[in-house]
N, CA, C and O atoms as a DFTB+ gen file, in Angstrom:
360 C
 N C O
     1  1       2.080     -29.165      30.284
     2  2       2.014     -28.557      29.284
     3  2       3.107     -27.357      29.353
     4  3       3.238     -26.499      30.225
     5  1       3.738     -27.534      28.343
     6  2       4.721     -26.616      28.335
     7  2       4.689     -25.489      27.327
     8  3       4.318     -26.016      26.279
     9  1       4.892     -24.204      27.123
    10  2       4.802     -23.373      26.170
    11  2       6.141     -23.275      25.409
    12  3       7.089     -23.028      26.155
    13  1       6.416     -23.396      24.229
    14  2       7.685     -22.961      23.597
    15  2       7.614     -21.545      23.258
    16  3       6.995     -21.124      22.281
    17  1       8.366     -20.700      24.217
    18  2       8.380     -19.238      24.087
    19  2       9.190     -18.811      22.966
    20  3       8.955     -17.718      22.451
    21  1      10.046     -19.493      22.565
    22  2      10.766     -19.108      21.361
    23  2      10.082     -19.308      19.931
    24  3      10.301     -18.557      18.980
    25  1       9.325     -20.285      19.897
    26  2       8.356     -20.343      18.718
    27  2       7.327     -19.207      18.707
    28  3       6.906     -18.613      17.714
    29  1       6.983     -19.004      20.049
    30  2       5.989     -18.061      20.322
    31  2       6.251     -16.707      19.736
    32  3       5.515     -16.094      18.963
    33  1       7.608     -16.270      20.301
    34  2       8.047     -15.296      19.770
    35  2       8.638     -15.272      18.194
    36  3       8.648     -14.199      17.590
    37  1       9.002     -16.184      17.723
    38  2       9.090     -16.404      16.267
    39  2       7.701     -15.798      15.307
    40  3       7.732     -15.077      14.310
    41  1       6.548     -16.373      16.008
    42  2       5.266     -16.230      15.082
    43  2       4.992     -14.823      15.313
    44  3       4.531     -14.124      14.410
    45  1       5.252     -14.359      16.486
    46  2       4.897     -12.886      16.820
    47  2       5.691     -12.059      15.784
    48  3       5.204     -11.359      14.896
    49  1       6.783     -12.227      16.008
    50  2       7.825     -11.619      15.078
    51  2       7.315     -11.492      13.725
    52  3       7.227     -10.366      13.237
    53  1       6.944     -12.594      13.013
    54  2       6.817     -12.883      11.701
    55  2       5.406     -12.087      11.403
    56  3       5.221     -11.446      10.369
    57  1       4.605     -12.198      12.279
    58  2       3.170     -11.496      12.055
    59  2       3.252     -10.010      12.209
    60  3       2.512      -9.264      11.567
    61  1       4.206      -9.548      13.110
    62  2       4.215      -8.133      13.156
    63  2       5.190      -7.533      12.135
    64  3       5.051      -6.345      11.843
    65  1       6.105      -8.213      11.605
    66  2       6.875      -7.721      10.325
    67  2       5.756      -8.051       8.921
    68  3       5.887      -7.405       7.880
    69  1       4.931      -8.873       9.036
    70  2       4.231      -8.986       7.619
    71  2       3.192      -7.824       7.800
    72  3       2.851      -7.245       6.768
    73  1       2.655      -7.420       8.975
    74  2       1.589      -6.688       9.088
    75  2       2.229      -5.161       8.619
    76  3       1.583      -4.355       7.949
    77  1       3.526      -4.947       9.072
    78  2       4.251      -3.696       8.746
    79  2       4.619      -3.570       7.317
    80  3       4.742      -2.456       6.808
    81  1       4.803      -4.677       6.639
    82  2       5.137      -4.719       5.293
    83  2       3.800      -4.538       4.542
    84  3       3.874      -3.982       3.446
    85  1       2.613      -4.925       4.976
    86  2       1.329      -4.944       4.232
    87  2       1.047      -3.374       4.251
    88  3       0.718      -2.830       3.196
    89  1       1.160      -2.687       5.342
    90  2       0.473      -1.666       5.680
    91  2       1.536      -0.628       4.991
    92  3       0.983       0.436       4.716
    93  1       2.719      -0.665       4.695
    94  2       3.653       0.196       4.224
    95  2       3.342       0.096       2.692
    96  3       3.343       1.103       1.983
    97  1       3.048      -1.293       2.156
    98  2       2.720      -1.315       0.662
    99  2       1.406      -0.370       0.343
   100  3       1.340       0.570      -0.448
   101  1       0.448      -0.875       1.147
   102  2      -0.911      -0.068       0.984
   103  2      -0.739       1.275       0.960
   104  3      -1.166       1.974       0.041
   105  1      -0.049       1.761       2.053
   106  2       0.088       3.502       2.209
   107  2       1.128       4.128       1.066
   108  3       1.045       5.297       0.689
   109  1       1.895       3.395       0.680
   110  2       2.949       4.022      -0.432
   111  2       1.871       3.912      -1.739
   112  3       1.942       4.804      -2.585
   113  1       1.098       3.073      -1.875
   114  2       0.247       2.899      -3.256
   115  2      -0.646       4.040      -2.999
   116  3      -0.705       4.839      -3.933
   117  1      -1.554       4.387      -1.667
   118  2      -2.376       5.549      -1.804
   119  2      -1.404       6.454      -2.021
   120  3      -1.626       7.087      -3.054
   121  1      -0.278       6.817      -1.388
   122  2       0.720       8.159      -1.638
   123  2       0.811       8.290      -3.189
   124  3       0.800       9.403      -3.716
   125  1       0.889       7.297      -3.812
   126  2       1.481       7.256      -5.523
   127  2       0.135       7.708      -5.868
   128  3       0.168       8.777      -6.477
   129  1      -1.104       7.216      -5.667
   130  2      -2.326       7.749      -6.347
   131  2      -2.509       9.209      -5.839
   132  3      -3.360       9.804      -6.500
   133  1      -2.008       9.865      -4.960
   134  2      -2.282      11.220      -4.601
   135  2      -1.243      12.236      -5.223
   136  3      -1.179      13.414      -4.873
   137  1      -0.362      11.605      -6.271
   138  2       0.672      12.719      -6.705
   139  2      -0.091      13.406      -7.539
   140  3      -1.022      12.847      -8.119
   141  1       0.214      14.828      -7.734
   142  2      -0.281      15.946      -8.413
   143  2      -0.249      15.593      -9.784
   144  3       0.662      14.822     -10.086
   145  1      -1.005      15.957     -10.689
   146  2      -0.853      15.807     -12.187
   147  2       0.375      16.755     -12.591
   148  3       0.884      17.695     -11.980
   149  1       0.720      16.092     -14.030
   150  2       1.969      16.859     -14.447
   151  2       1.622      18.205     -14.847
   152  3       0.523      18.482     -15.329
   153  1       2.571      19.065     -14.648
   154  2       2.392      20.358     -14.970
   155  2       1.650      20.950     -14.174
   156  3       1.097      21.963     -14.601
   157  1       1.394      20.532     -12.788
   158  2       0.692      21.268     -11.653
   159  2       1.515      22.417     -11.342
   160  3       2.729      22.484     -11.536
   161  1       0.654      23.465     -10.765
   162  2       1.722      24.642     -10.133
   163  2       2.355      24.141      -9.039
   164  3       1.875      23.314      -8.263
   165  1       3.569      24.706      -8.968
   166  2       4.599      24.623      -7.915
   167  2       3.996      24.733      -6.494
   168  3       3.159      25.592      -6.217
   169  1       4.514      23.718      -5.502
   170  2       4.023      24.039      -4.190
   171  2       4.188      25.461      -3.773
   172  3       5.183      26.137      -4.036
   173  1       3.243      25.833      -3.167
   174  2       3.418      27.251      -2.288
   175  2       2.931      28.333      -3.228
   176  3       2.631      29.402      -2.695
   177  1       2.814      28.236      -4.457
   178  2       2.349      29.259      -5.463
   179  2       0.907      29.470      -5.353
   180  3       0.167      28.503      -5.172
   181  1       0.382      30.839      -5.462
   182  2      -1.165      31.040      -5.557
   183  2      -1.774      30.267      -6.537
   184  3      -1.239      30.049      -7.624
   185  1      -3.090      29.754      -6.147
   186  2      -3.985      29.278      -6.953
   187  2      -4.978      30.067      -7.289
   188  3      -5.383      30.878      -6.456
   189  1      -5.544      29.995      -8.517
   190  2      -6.905      30.703      -9.083
   191  2      -7.788      29.931      -9.023
   192  3      -7.727      28.865      -9.635
   193  1      -8.764      30.250      -8.320
   194  2     -10.017      29.042      -8.304
   195  2     -10.747      28.878      -9.400
   196  3     -11.319      27.819      -9.659
   197  1     -10.787      29.949     -10.155
   198  2     -11.166      29.766     -11.813
   199  2     -10.665      28.702     -12.550
   200  3     -11.323      27.911     -13.227
   201  1      -9.536      28.724     -12.393
   202  2      -8.458      27.781     -13.298
   203  2      -8.559      26.266     -12.931
   204  3      -8.060      25.443     -13.700
   205  1      -9.192      25.861     -11.776
   206  2      -9.226      24.705     -11.312
   207  2      -9.746      23.718     -12.251
   208  3      -9.205      22.643     -12.510
   209  1     -10.928      24.200     -12.783
   210  2     -11.737      23.557     -13.750
   211  2     -11.049      23.453     -15.305
   212  3     -11.389      22.622     -16.147
   213  1     -10.134      24.363     -15.464
   214  2      -9.507      24.153     -16.644
   215  2      -8.181      23.598     -16.874
   216  3      -7.728      23.397     -18.001
   217  1      -7.463      23.311     -15.601
   218  2      -6.276      22.685     -15.589
   219  2      -6.501      21.360     -15.069
   220  3      -6.467      21.109     -13.865
   221  1      -6.783      20.323     -16.172
   222  2      -6.651      19.040     -15.863
   223  2      -5.660      18.404     -16.325
   224  3      -5.299      18.631     -17.480
   225  1      -5.006      17.480     -15.542
   226  2      -3.696      16.817     -16.024
   227  2      -3.966      15.196     -15.666
   228  3      -5.004      14.808     -15.130
   229  1      -3.085      14.498     -15.973
   230  2      -3.200      13.142     -15.348
   231  2      -1.838      12.812     -14.519
   232  3      -0.733      13.326     -14.693
   233  1      -2.174      11.912     -13.662
   234  2      -1.008      11.555     -12.616
   235  2      -0.155      10.692     -13.662
   236  3      -0.525      10.125     -14.690
   237  1       1.142      10.779     -13.050
   238  2       2.153       9.978     -14.071
   239  2       1.820       8.591     -14.149
   240  3       1.294       8.003     -13.204
   241  1       2.115       8.025     -15.271
   242  2       1.750       6.688     -15.636
   243  2       2.549       5.876     -14.616
   244  3       1.817       5.225     -13.872
   245  1       3.729       5.757     -14.408
   246  2       4.589       5.023     -13.422
   247  2       4.019       4.888     -12.225
   248  3       4.090       3.843     -11.578
   249  1       3.344       6.049     -11.795
   250  2       2.753       6.327     -10.383
   251  2       1.624       5.315     -10.170
   252  3       1.506       4.573      -9.195
   253  1       0.744       5.405     -11.320
   254  2      -0.461       4.608     -11.473
   255  2      -0.105       3.045     -11.434
   256  3      -0.677       2.220     -10.723
   257  1       0.863       2.808     -12.257
   258  2       1.219       1.236     -12.380
   259  2       2.074       0.741     -11.077
   260  3       2.094      -0.438     -10.724
   261  1       2.723       1.711     -10.459
   262  2       3.432       1.337      -9.070
   263  2       2.357       1.118      -8.064
   264  3       2.429       0.168      -7.285
   265  1       1.266       2.038      -8.048
   266  2       0.026       1.774      -7.075
   267  2      -0.414       0.686      -7.333
   268  3      -0.549      -0.046      -6.353
   269  1      -0.812       0.122      -8.672
   270  2      -1.692      -1.038      -8.867
   271  2      -0.830      -2.140      -8.538
   272  3      -1.448      -3.126      -8.137
   273  1       0.659      -2.281      -8.600
   274  2       1.428      -3.119      -8.169
   275  2       1.554      -3.508      -6.851
   276  3       1.643      -4.664      -6.436
   277  1       1.558      -2.259      -6.076
   278  2       1.534      -2.322      -4.551
   279  2       0.581      -2.841      -3.794
   280  3       0.757      -3.466      -2.748
   281  1      -0.837      -2.491      -4.513
   282  2      -2.113      -2.978      -3.942
   283  2      -2.269      -4.469      -4.124
   284  3      -2.837      -5.199      -3.312
   285  1      -1.630      -4.921      -5.437
   286  2      -1.673      -6.282      -5.694
   287  2      -0.542      -7.208      -4.915
   288  3      -0.680      -8.408      -4.678
   289  1       0.491      -6.476      -4.601
   290  2       1.269      -7.339      -3.463
   291  2       0.688      -7.354      -2.084
   292  3       0.775      -8.399      -1.439
   293  1       0.092      -6.281      -1.552
   294  2      -0.454      -6.211      -0.172
   295  2      -1.682      -7.160      -0.298
   296  3      -1.962      -7.863       0.673
   297  1      -2.470      -7.228      -1.492
   298  2      -3.523      -8.037      -1.536
   299  2      -3.324      -9.781      -1.465
   300  3      -4.081     -10.604      -0.950
   301  1      -2.075      -9.989      -2.151
   302  2      -1.209     -11.289      -2.255
   303  2      -0.772     -11.708      -0.951
   304  3      -0.837     -12.908      -0.688
   305  1      -0.305     -10.841      -0.036
   306  2       0.199     -11.039       1.114
   307  2      -0.866     -11.355       2.161
   308  3      -0.719     -12.096       3.132
   309  1      -1.859     -10.740       1.845
   310  2      -3.331     -11.194       2.664
   311  2      -3.826     -12.426       2.592
   312  3      -4.176     -13.156       3.519
   313  1      -3.841     -12.669       1.191
   314  2      -4.515     -14.007       0.686
   315  2      -3.569     -15.224       0.885
   316  3      -4.011     -16.372       0.923
   317  1      -2.135     -14.900       1.023
   318  2      -1.466     -15.818       1.337
   319  2      -1.450     -16.219       2.912
   320  3      -1.253     -17.394       3.218
   321  1      -1.668     -15.192       3.940
   322  2      -1.879     -15.492       5.125
   323  2      -3.161     -16.173       5.522
   324  3      -3.321     -16.859       6.531
   325  1      -3.992     -15.914       4.661
   326  2      -5.558     -16.510       4.787
   327  2      -5.195     -17.852       4.585
   328  3      -5.469     -18.729       5.404
   329  1      -4.503     -18.085       3.380
   330  2      -4.326     -19.685       2.988
   331  2      -3.456     -20.298       4.180
   332  3      -3.766     -21.444       4.503
   333  1      -2.405     -19.690       4.880
   334  2      -1.578     -20.492       5.852
   335  2      -2.542     -20.709       6.984
   336  3      -2.488     -21.779       7.591
   337  1      -3.567     -19.639       7.379
   338  2      -4.443     -19.930       8.579
   339  2      -5.471     -20.868       8.436
   340  3      -5.751     -21.627       9.364
   341  1      -6.195     -20.895       7.123
   342  2      -7.302     -21.830       7.010
   343  2      -7.070     -23.349       6.609
   344  3      -6.189     -23.745       5.845
   345  1      -7.922     -24.051       7.195
   346  2      -7.665     -25.354       7.111
   347  2      -7.925     -25.896       5.888
   348  3      -8.892     -25.520       5.226
   349  1      -7.114     -26.799       5.487
   350  2      -7.029     -27.361       3.937
   351  2      -7.676     -28.807       4.043
   352  3      -7.179     -29.655       4.784
   353  1      -8.834     -29.063       3.254
   354  2      -9.528     -30.230       3.452
   355  2      -9.157     -31.047       2.084
   356  3      -9.516     -30.502       1.040
   357  1      -8.543     -32.172       1.994
   358  2      -8.204     -32.992       0.773
   359  2      -8.798     -34.156       0.694
   360  3      -8.583     -34.895      -0.268
């Protein structure tokens, strides 16, 4: 029995790259959801605790749409990987 090490390295590299892409997409989506609301105080400025309940804003729409798209992309990659690994009975 011989092992095709070149094929093994190809599978390993592909799995590593796919894992990196999934993590990058998911982390970027979480970062987009953590964007501060529009009109929020500038970074480093003093915050008044009493005003926190009054100043309600919404995150930019593009950030929300981008986060949803990145979550969908990472989910699609995971589902495609499951499809490739699972046996298909026909």
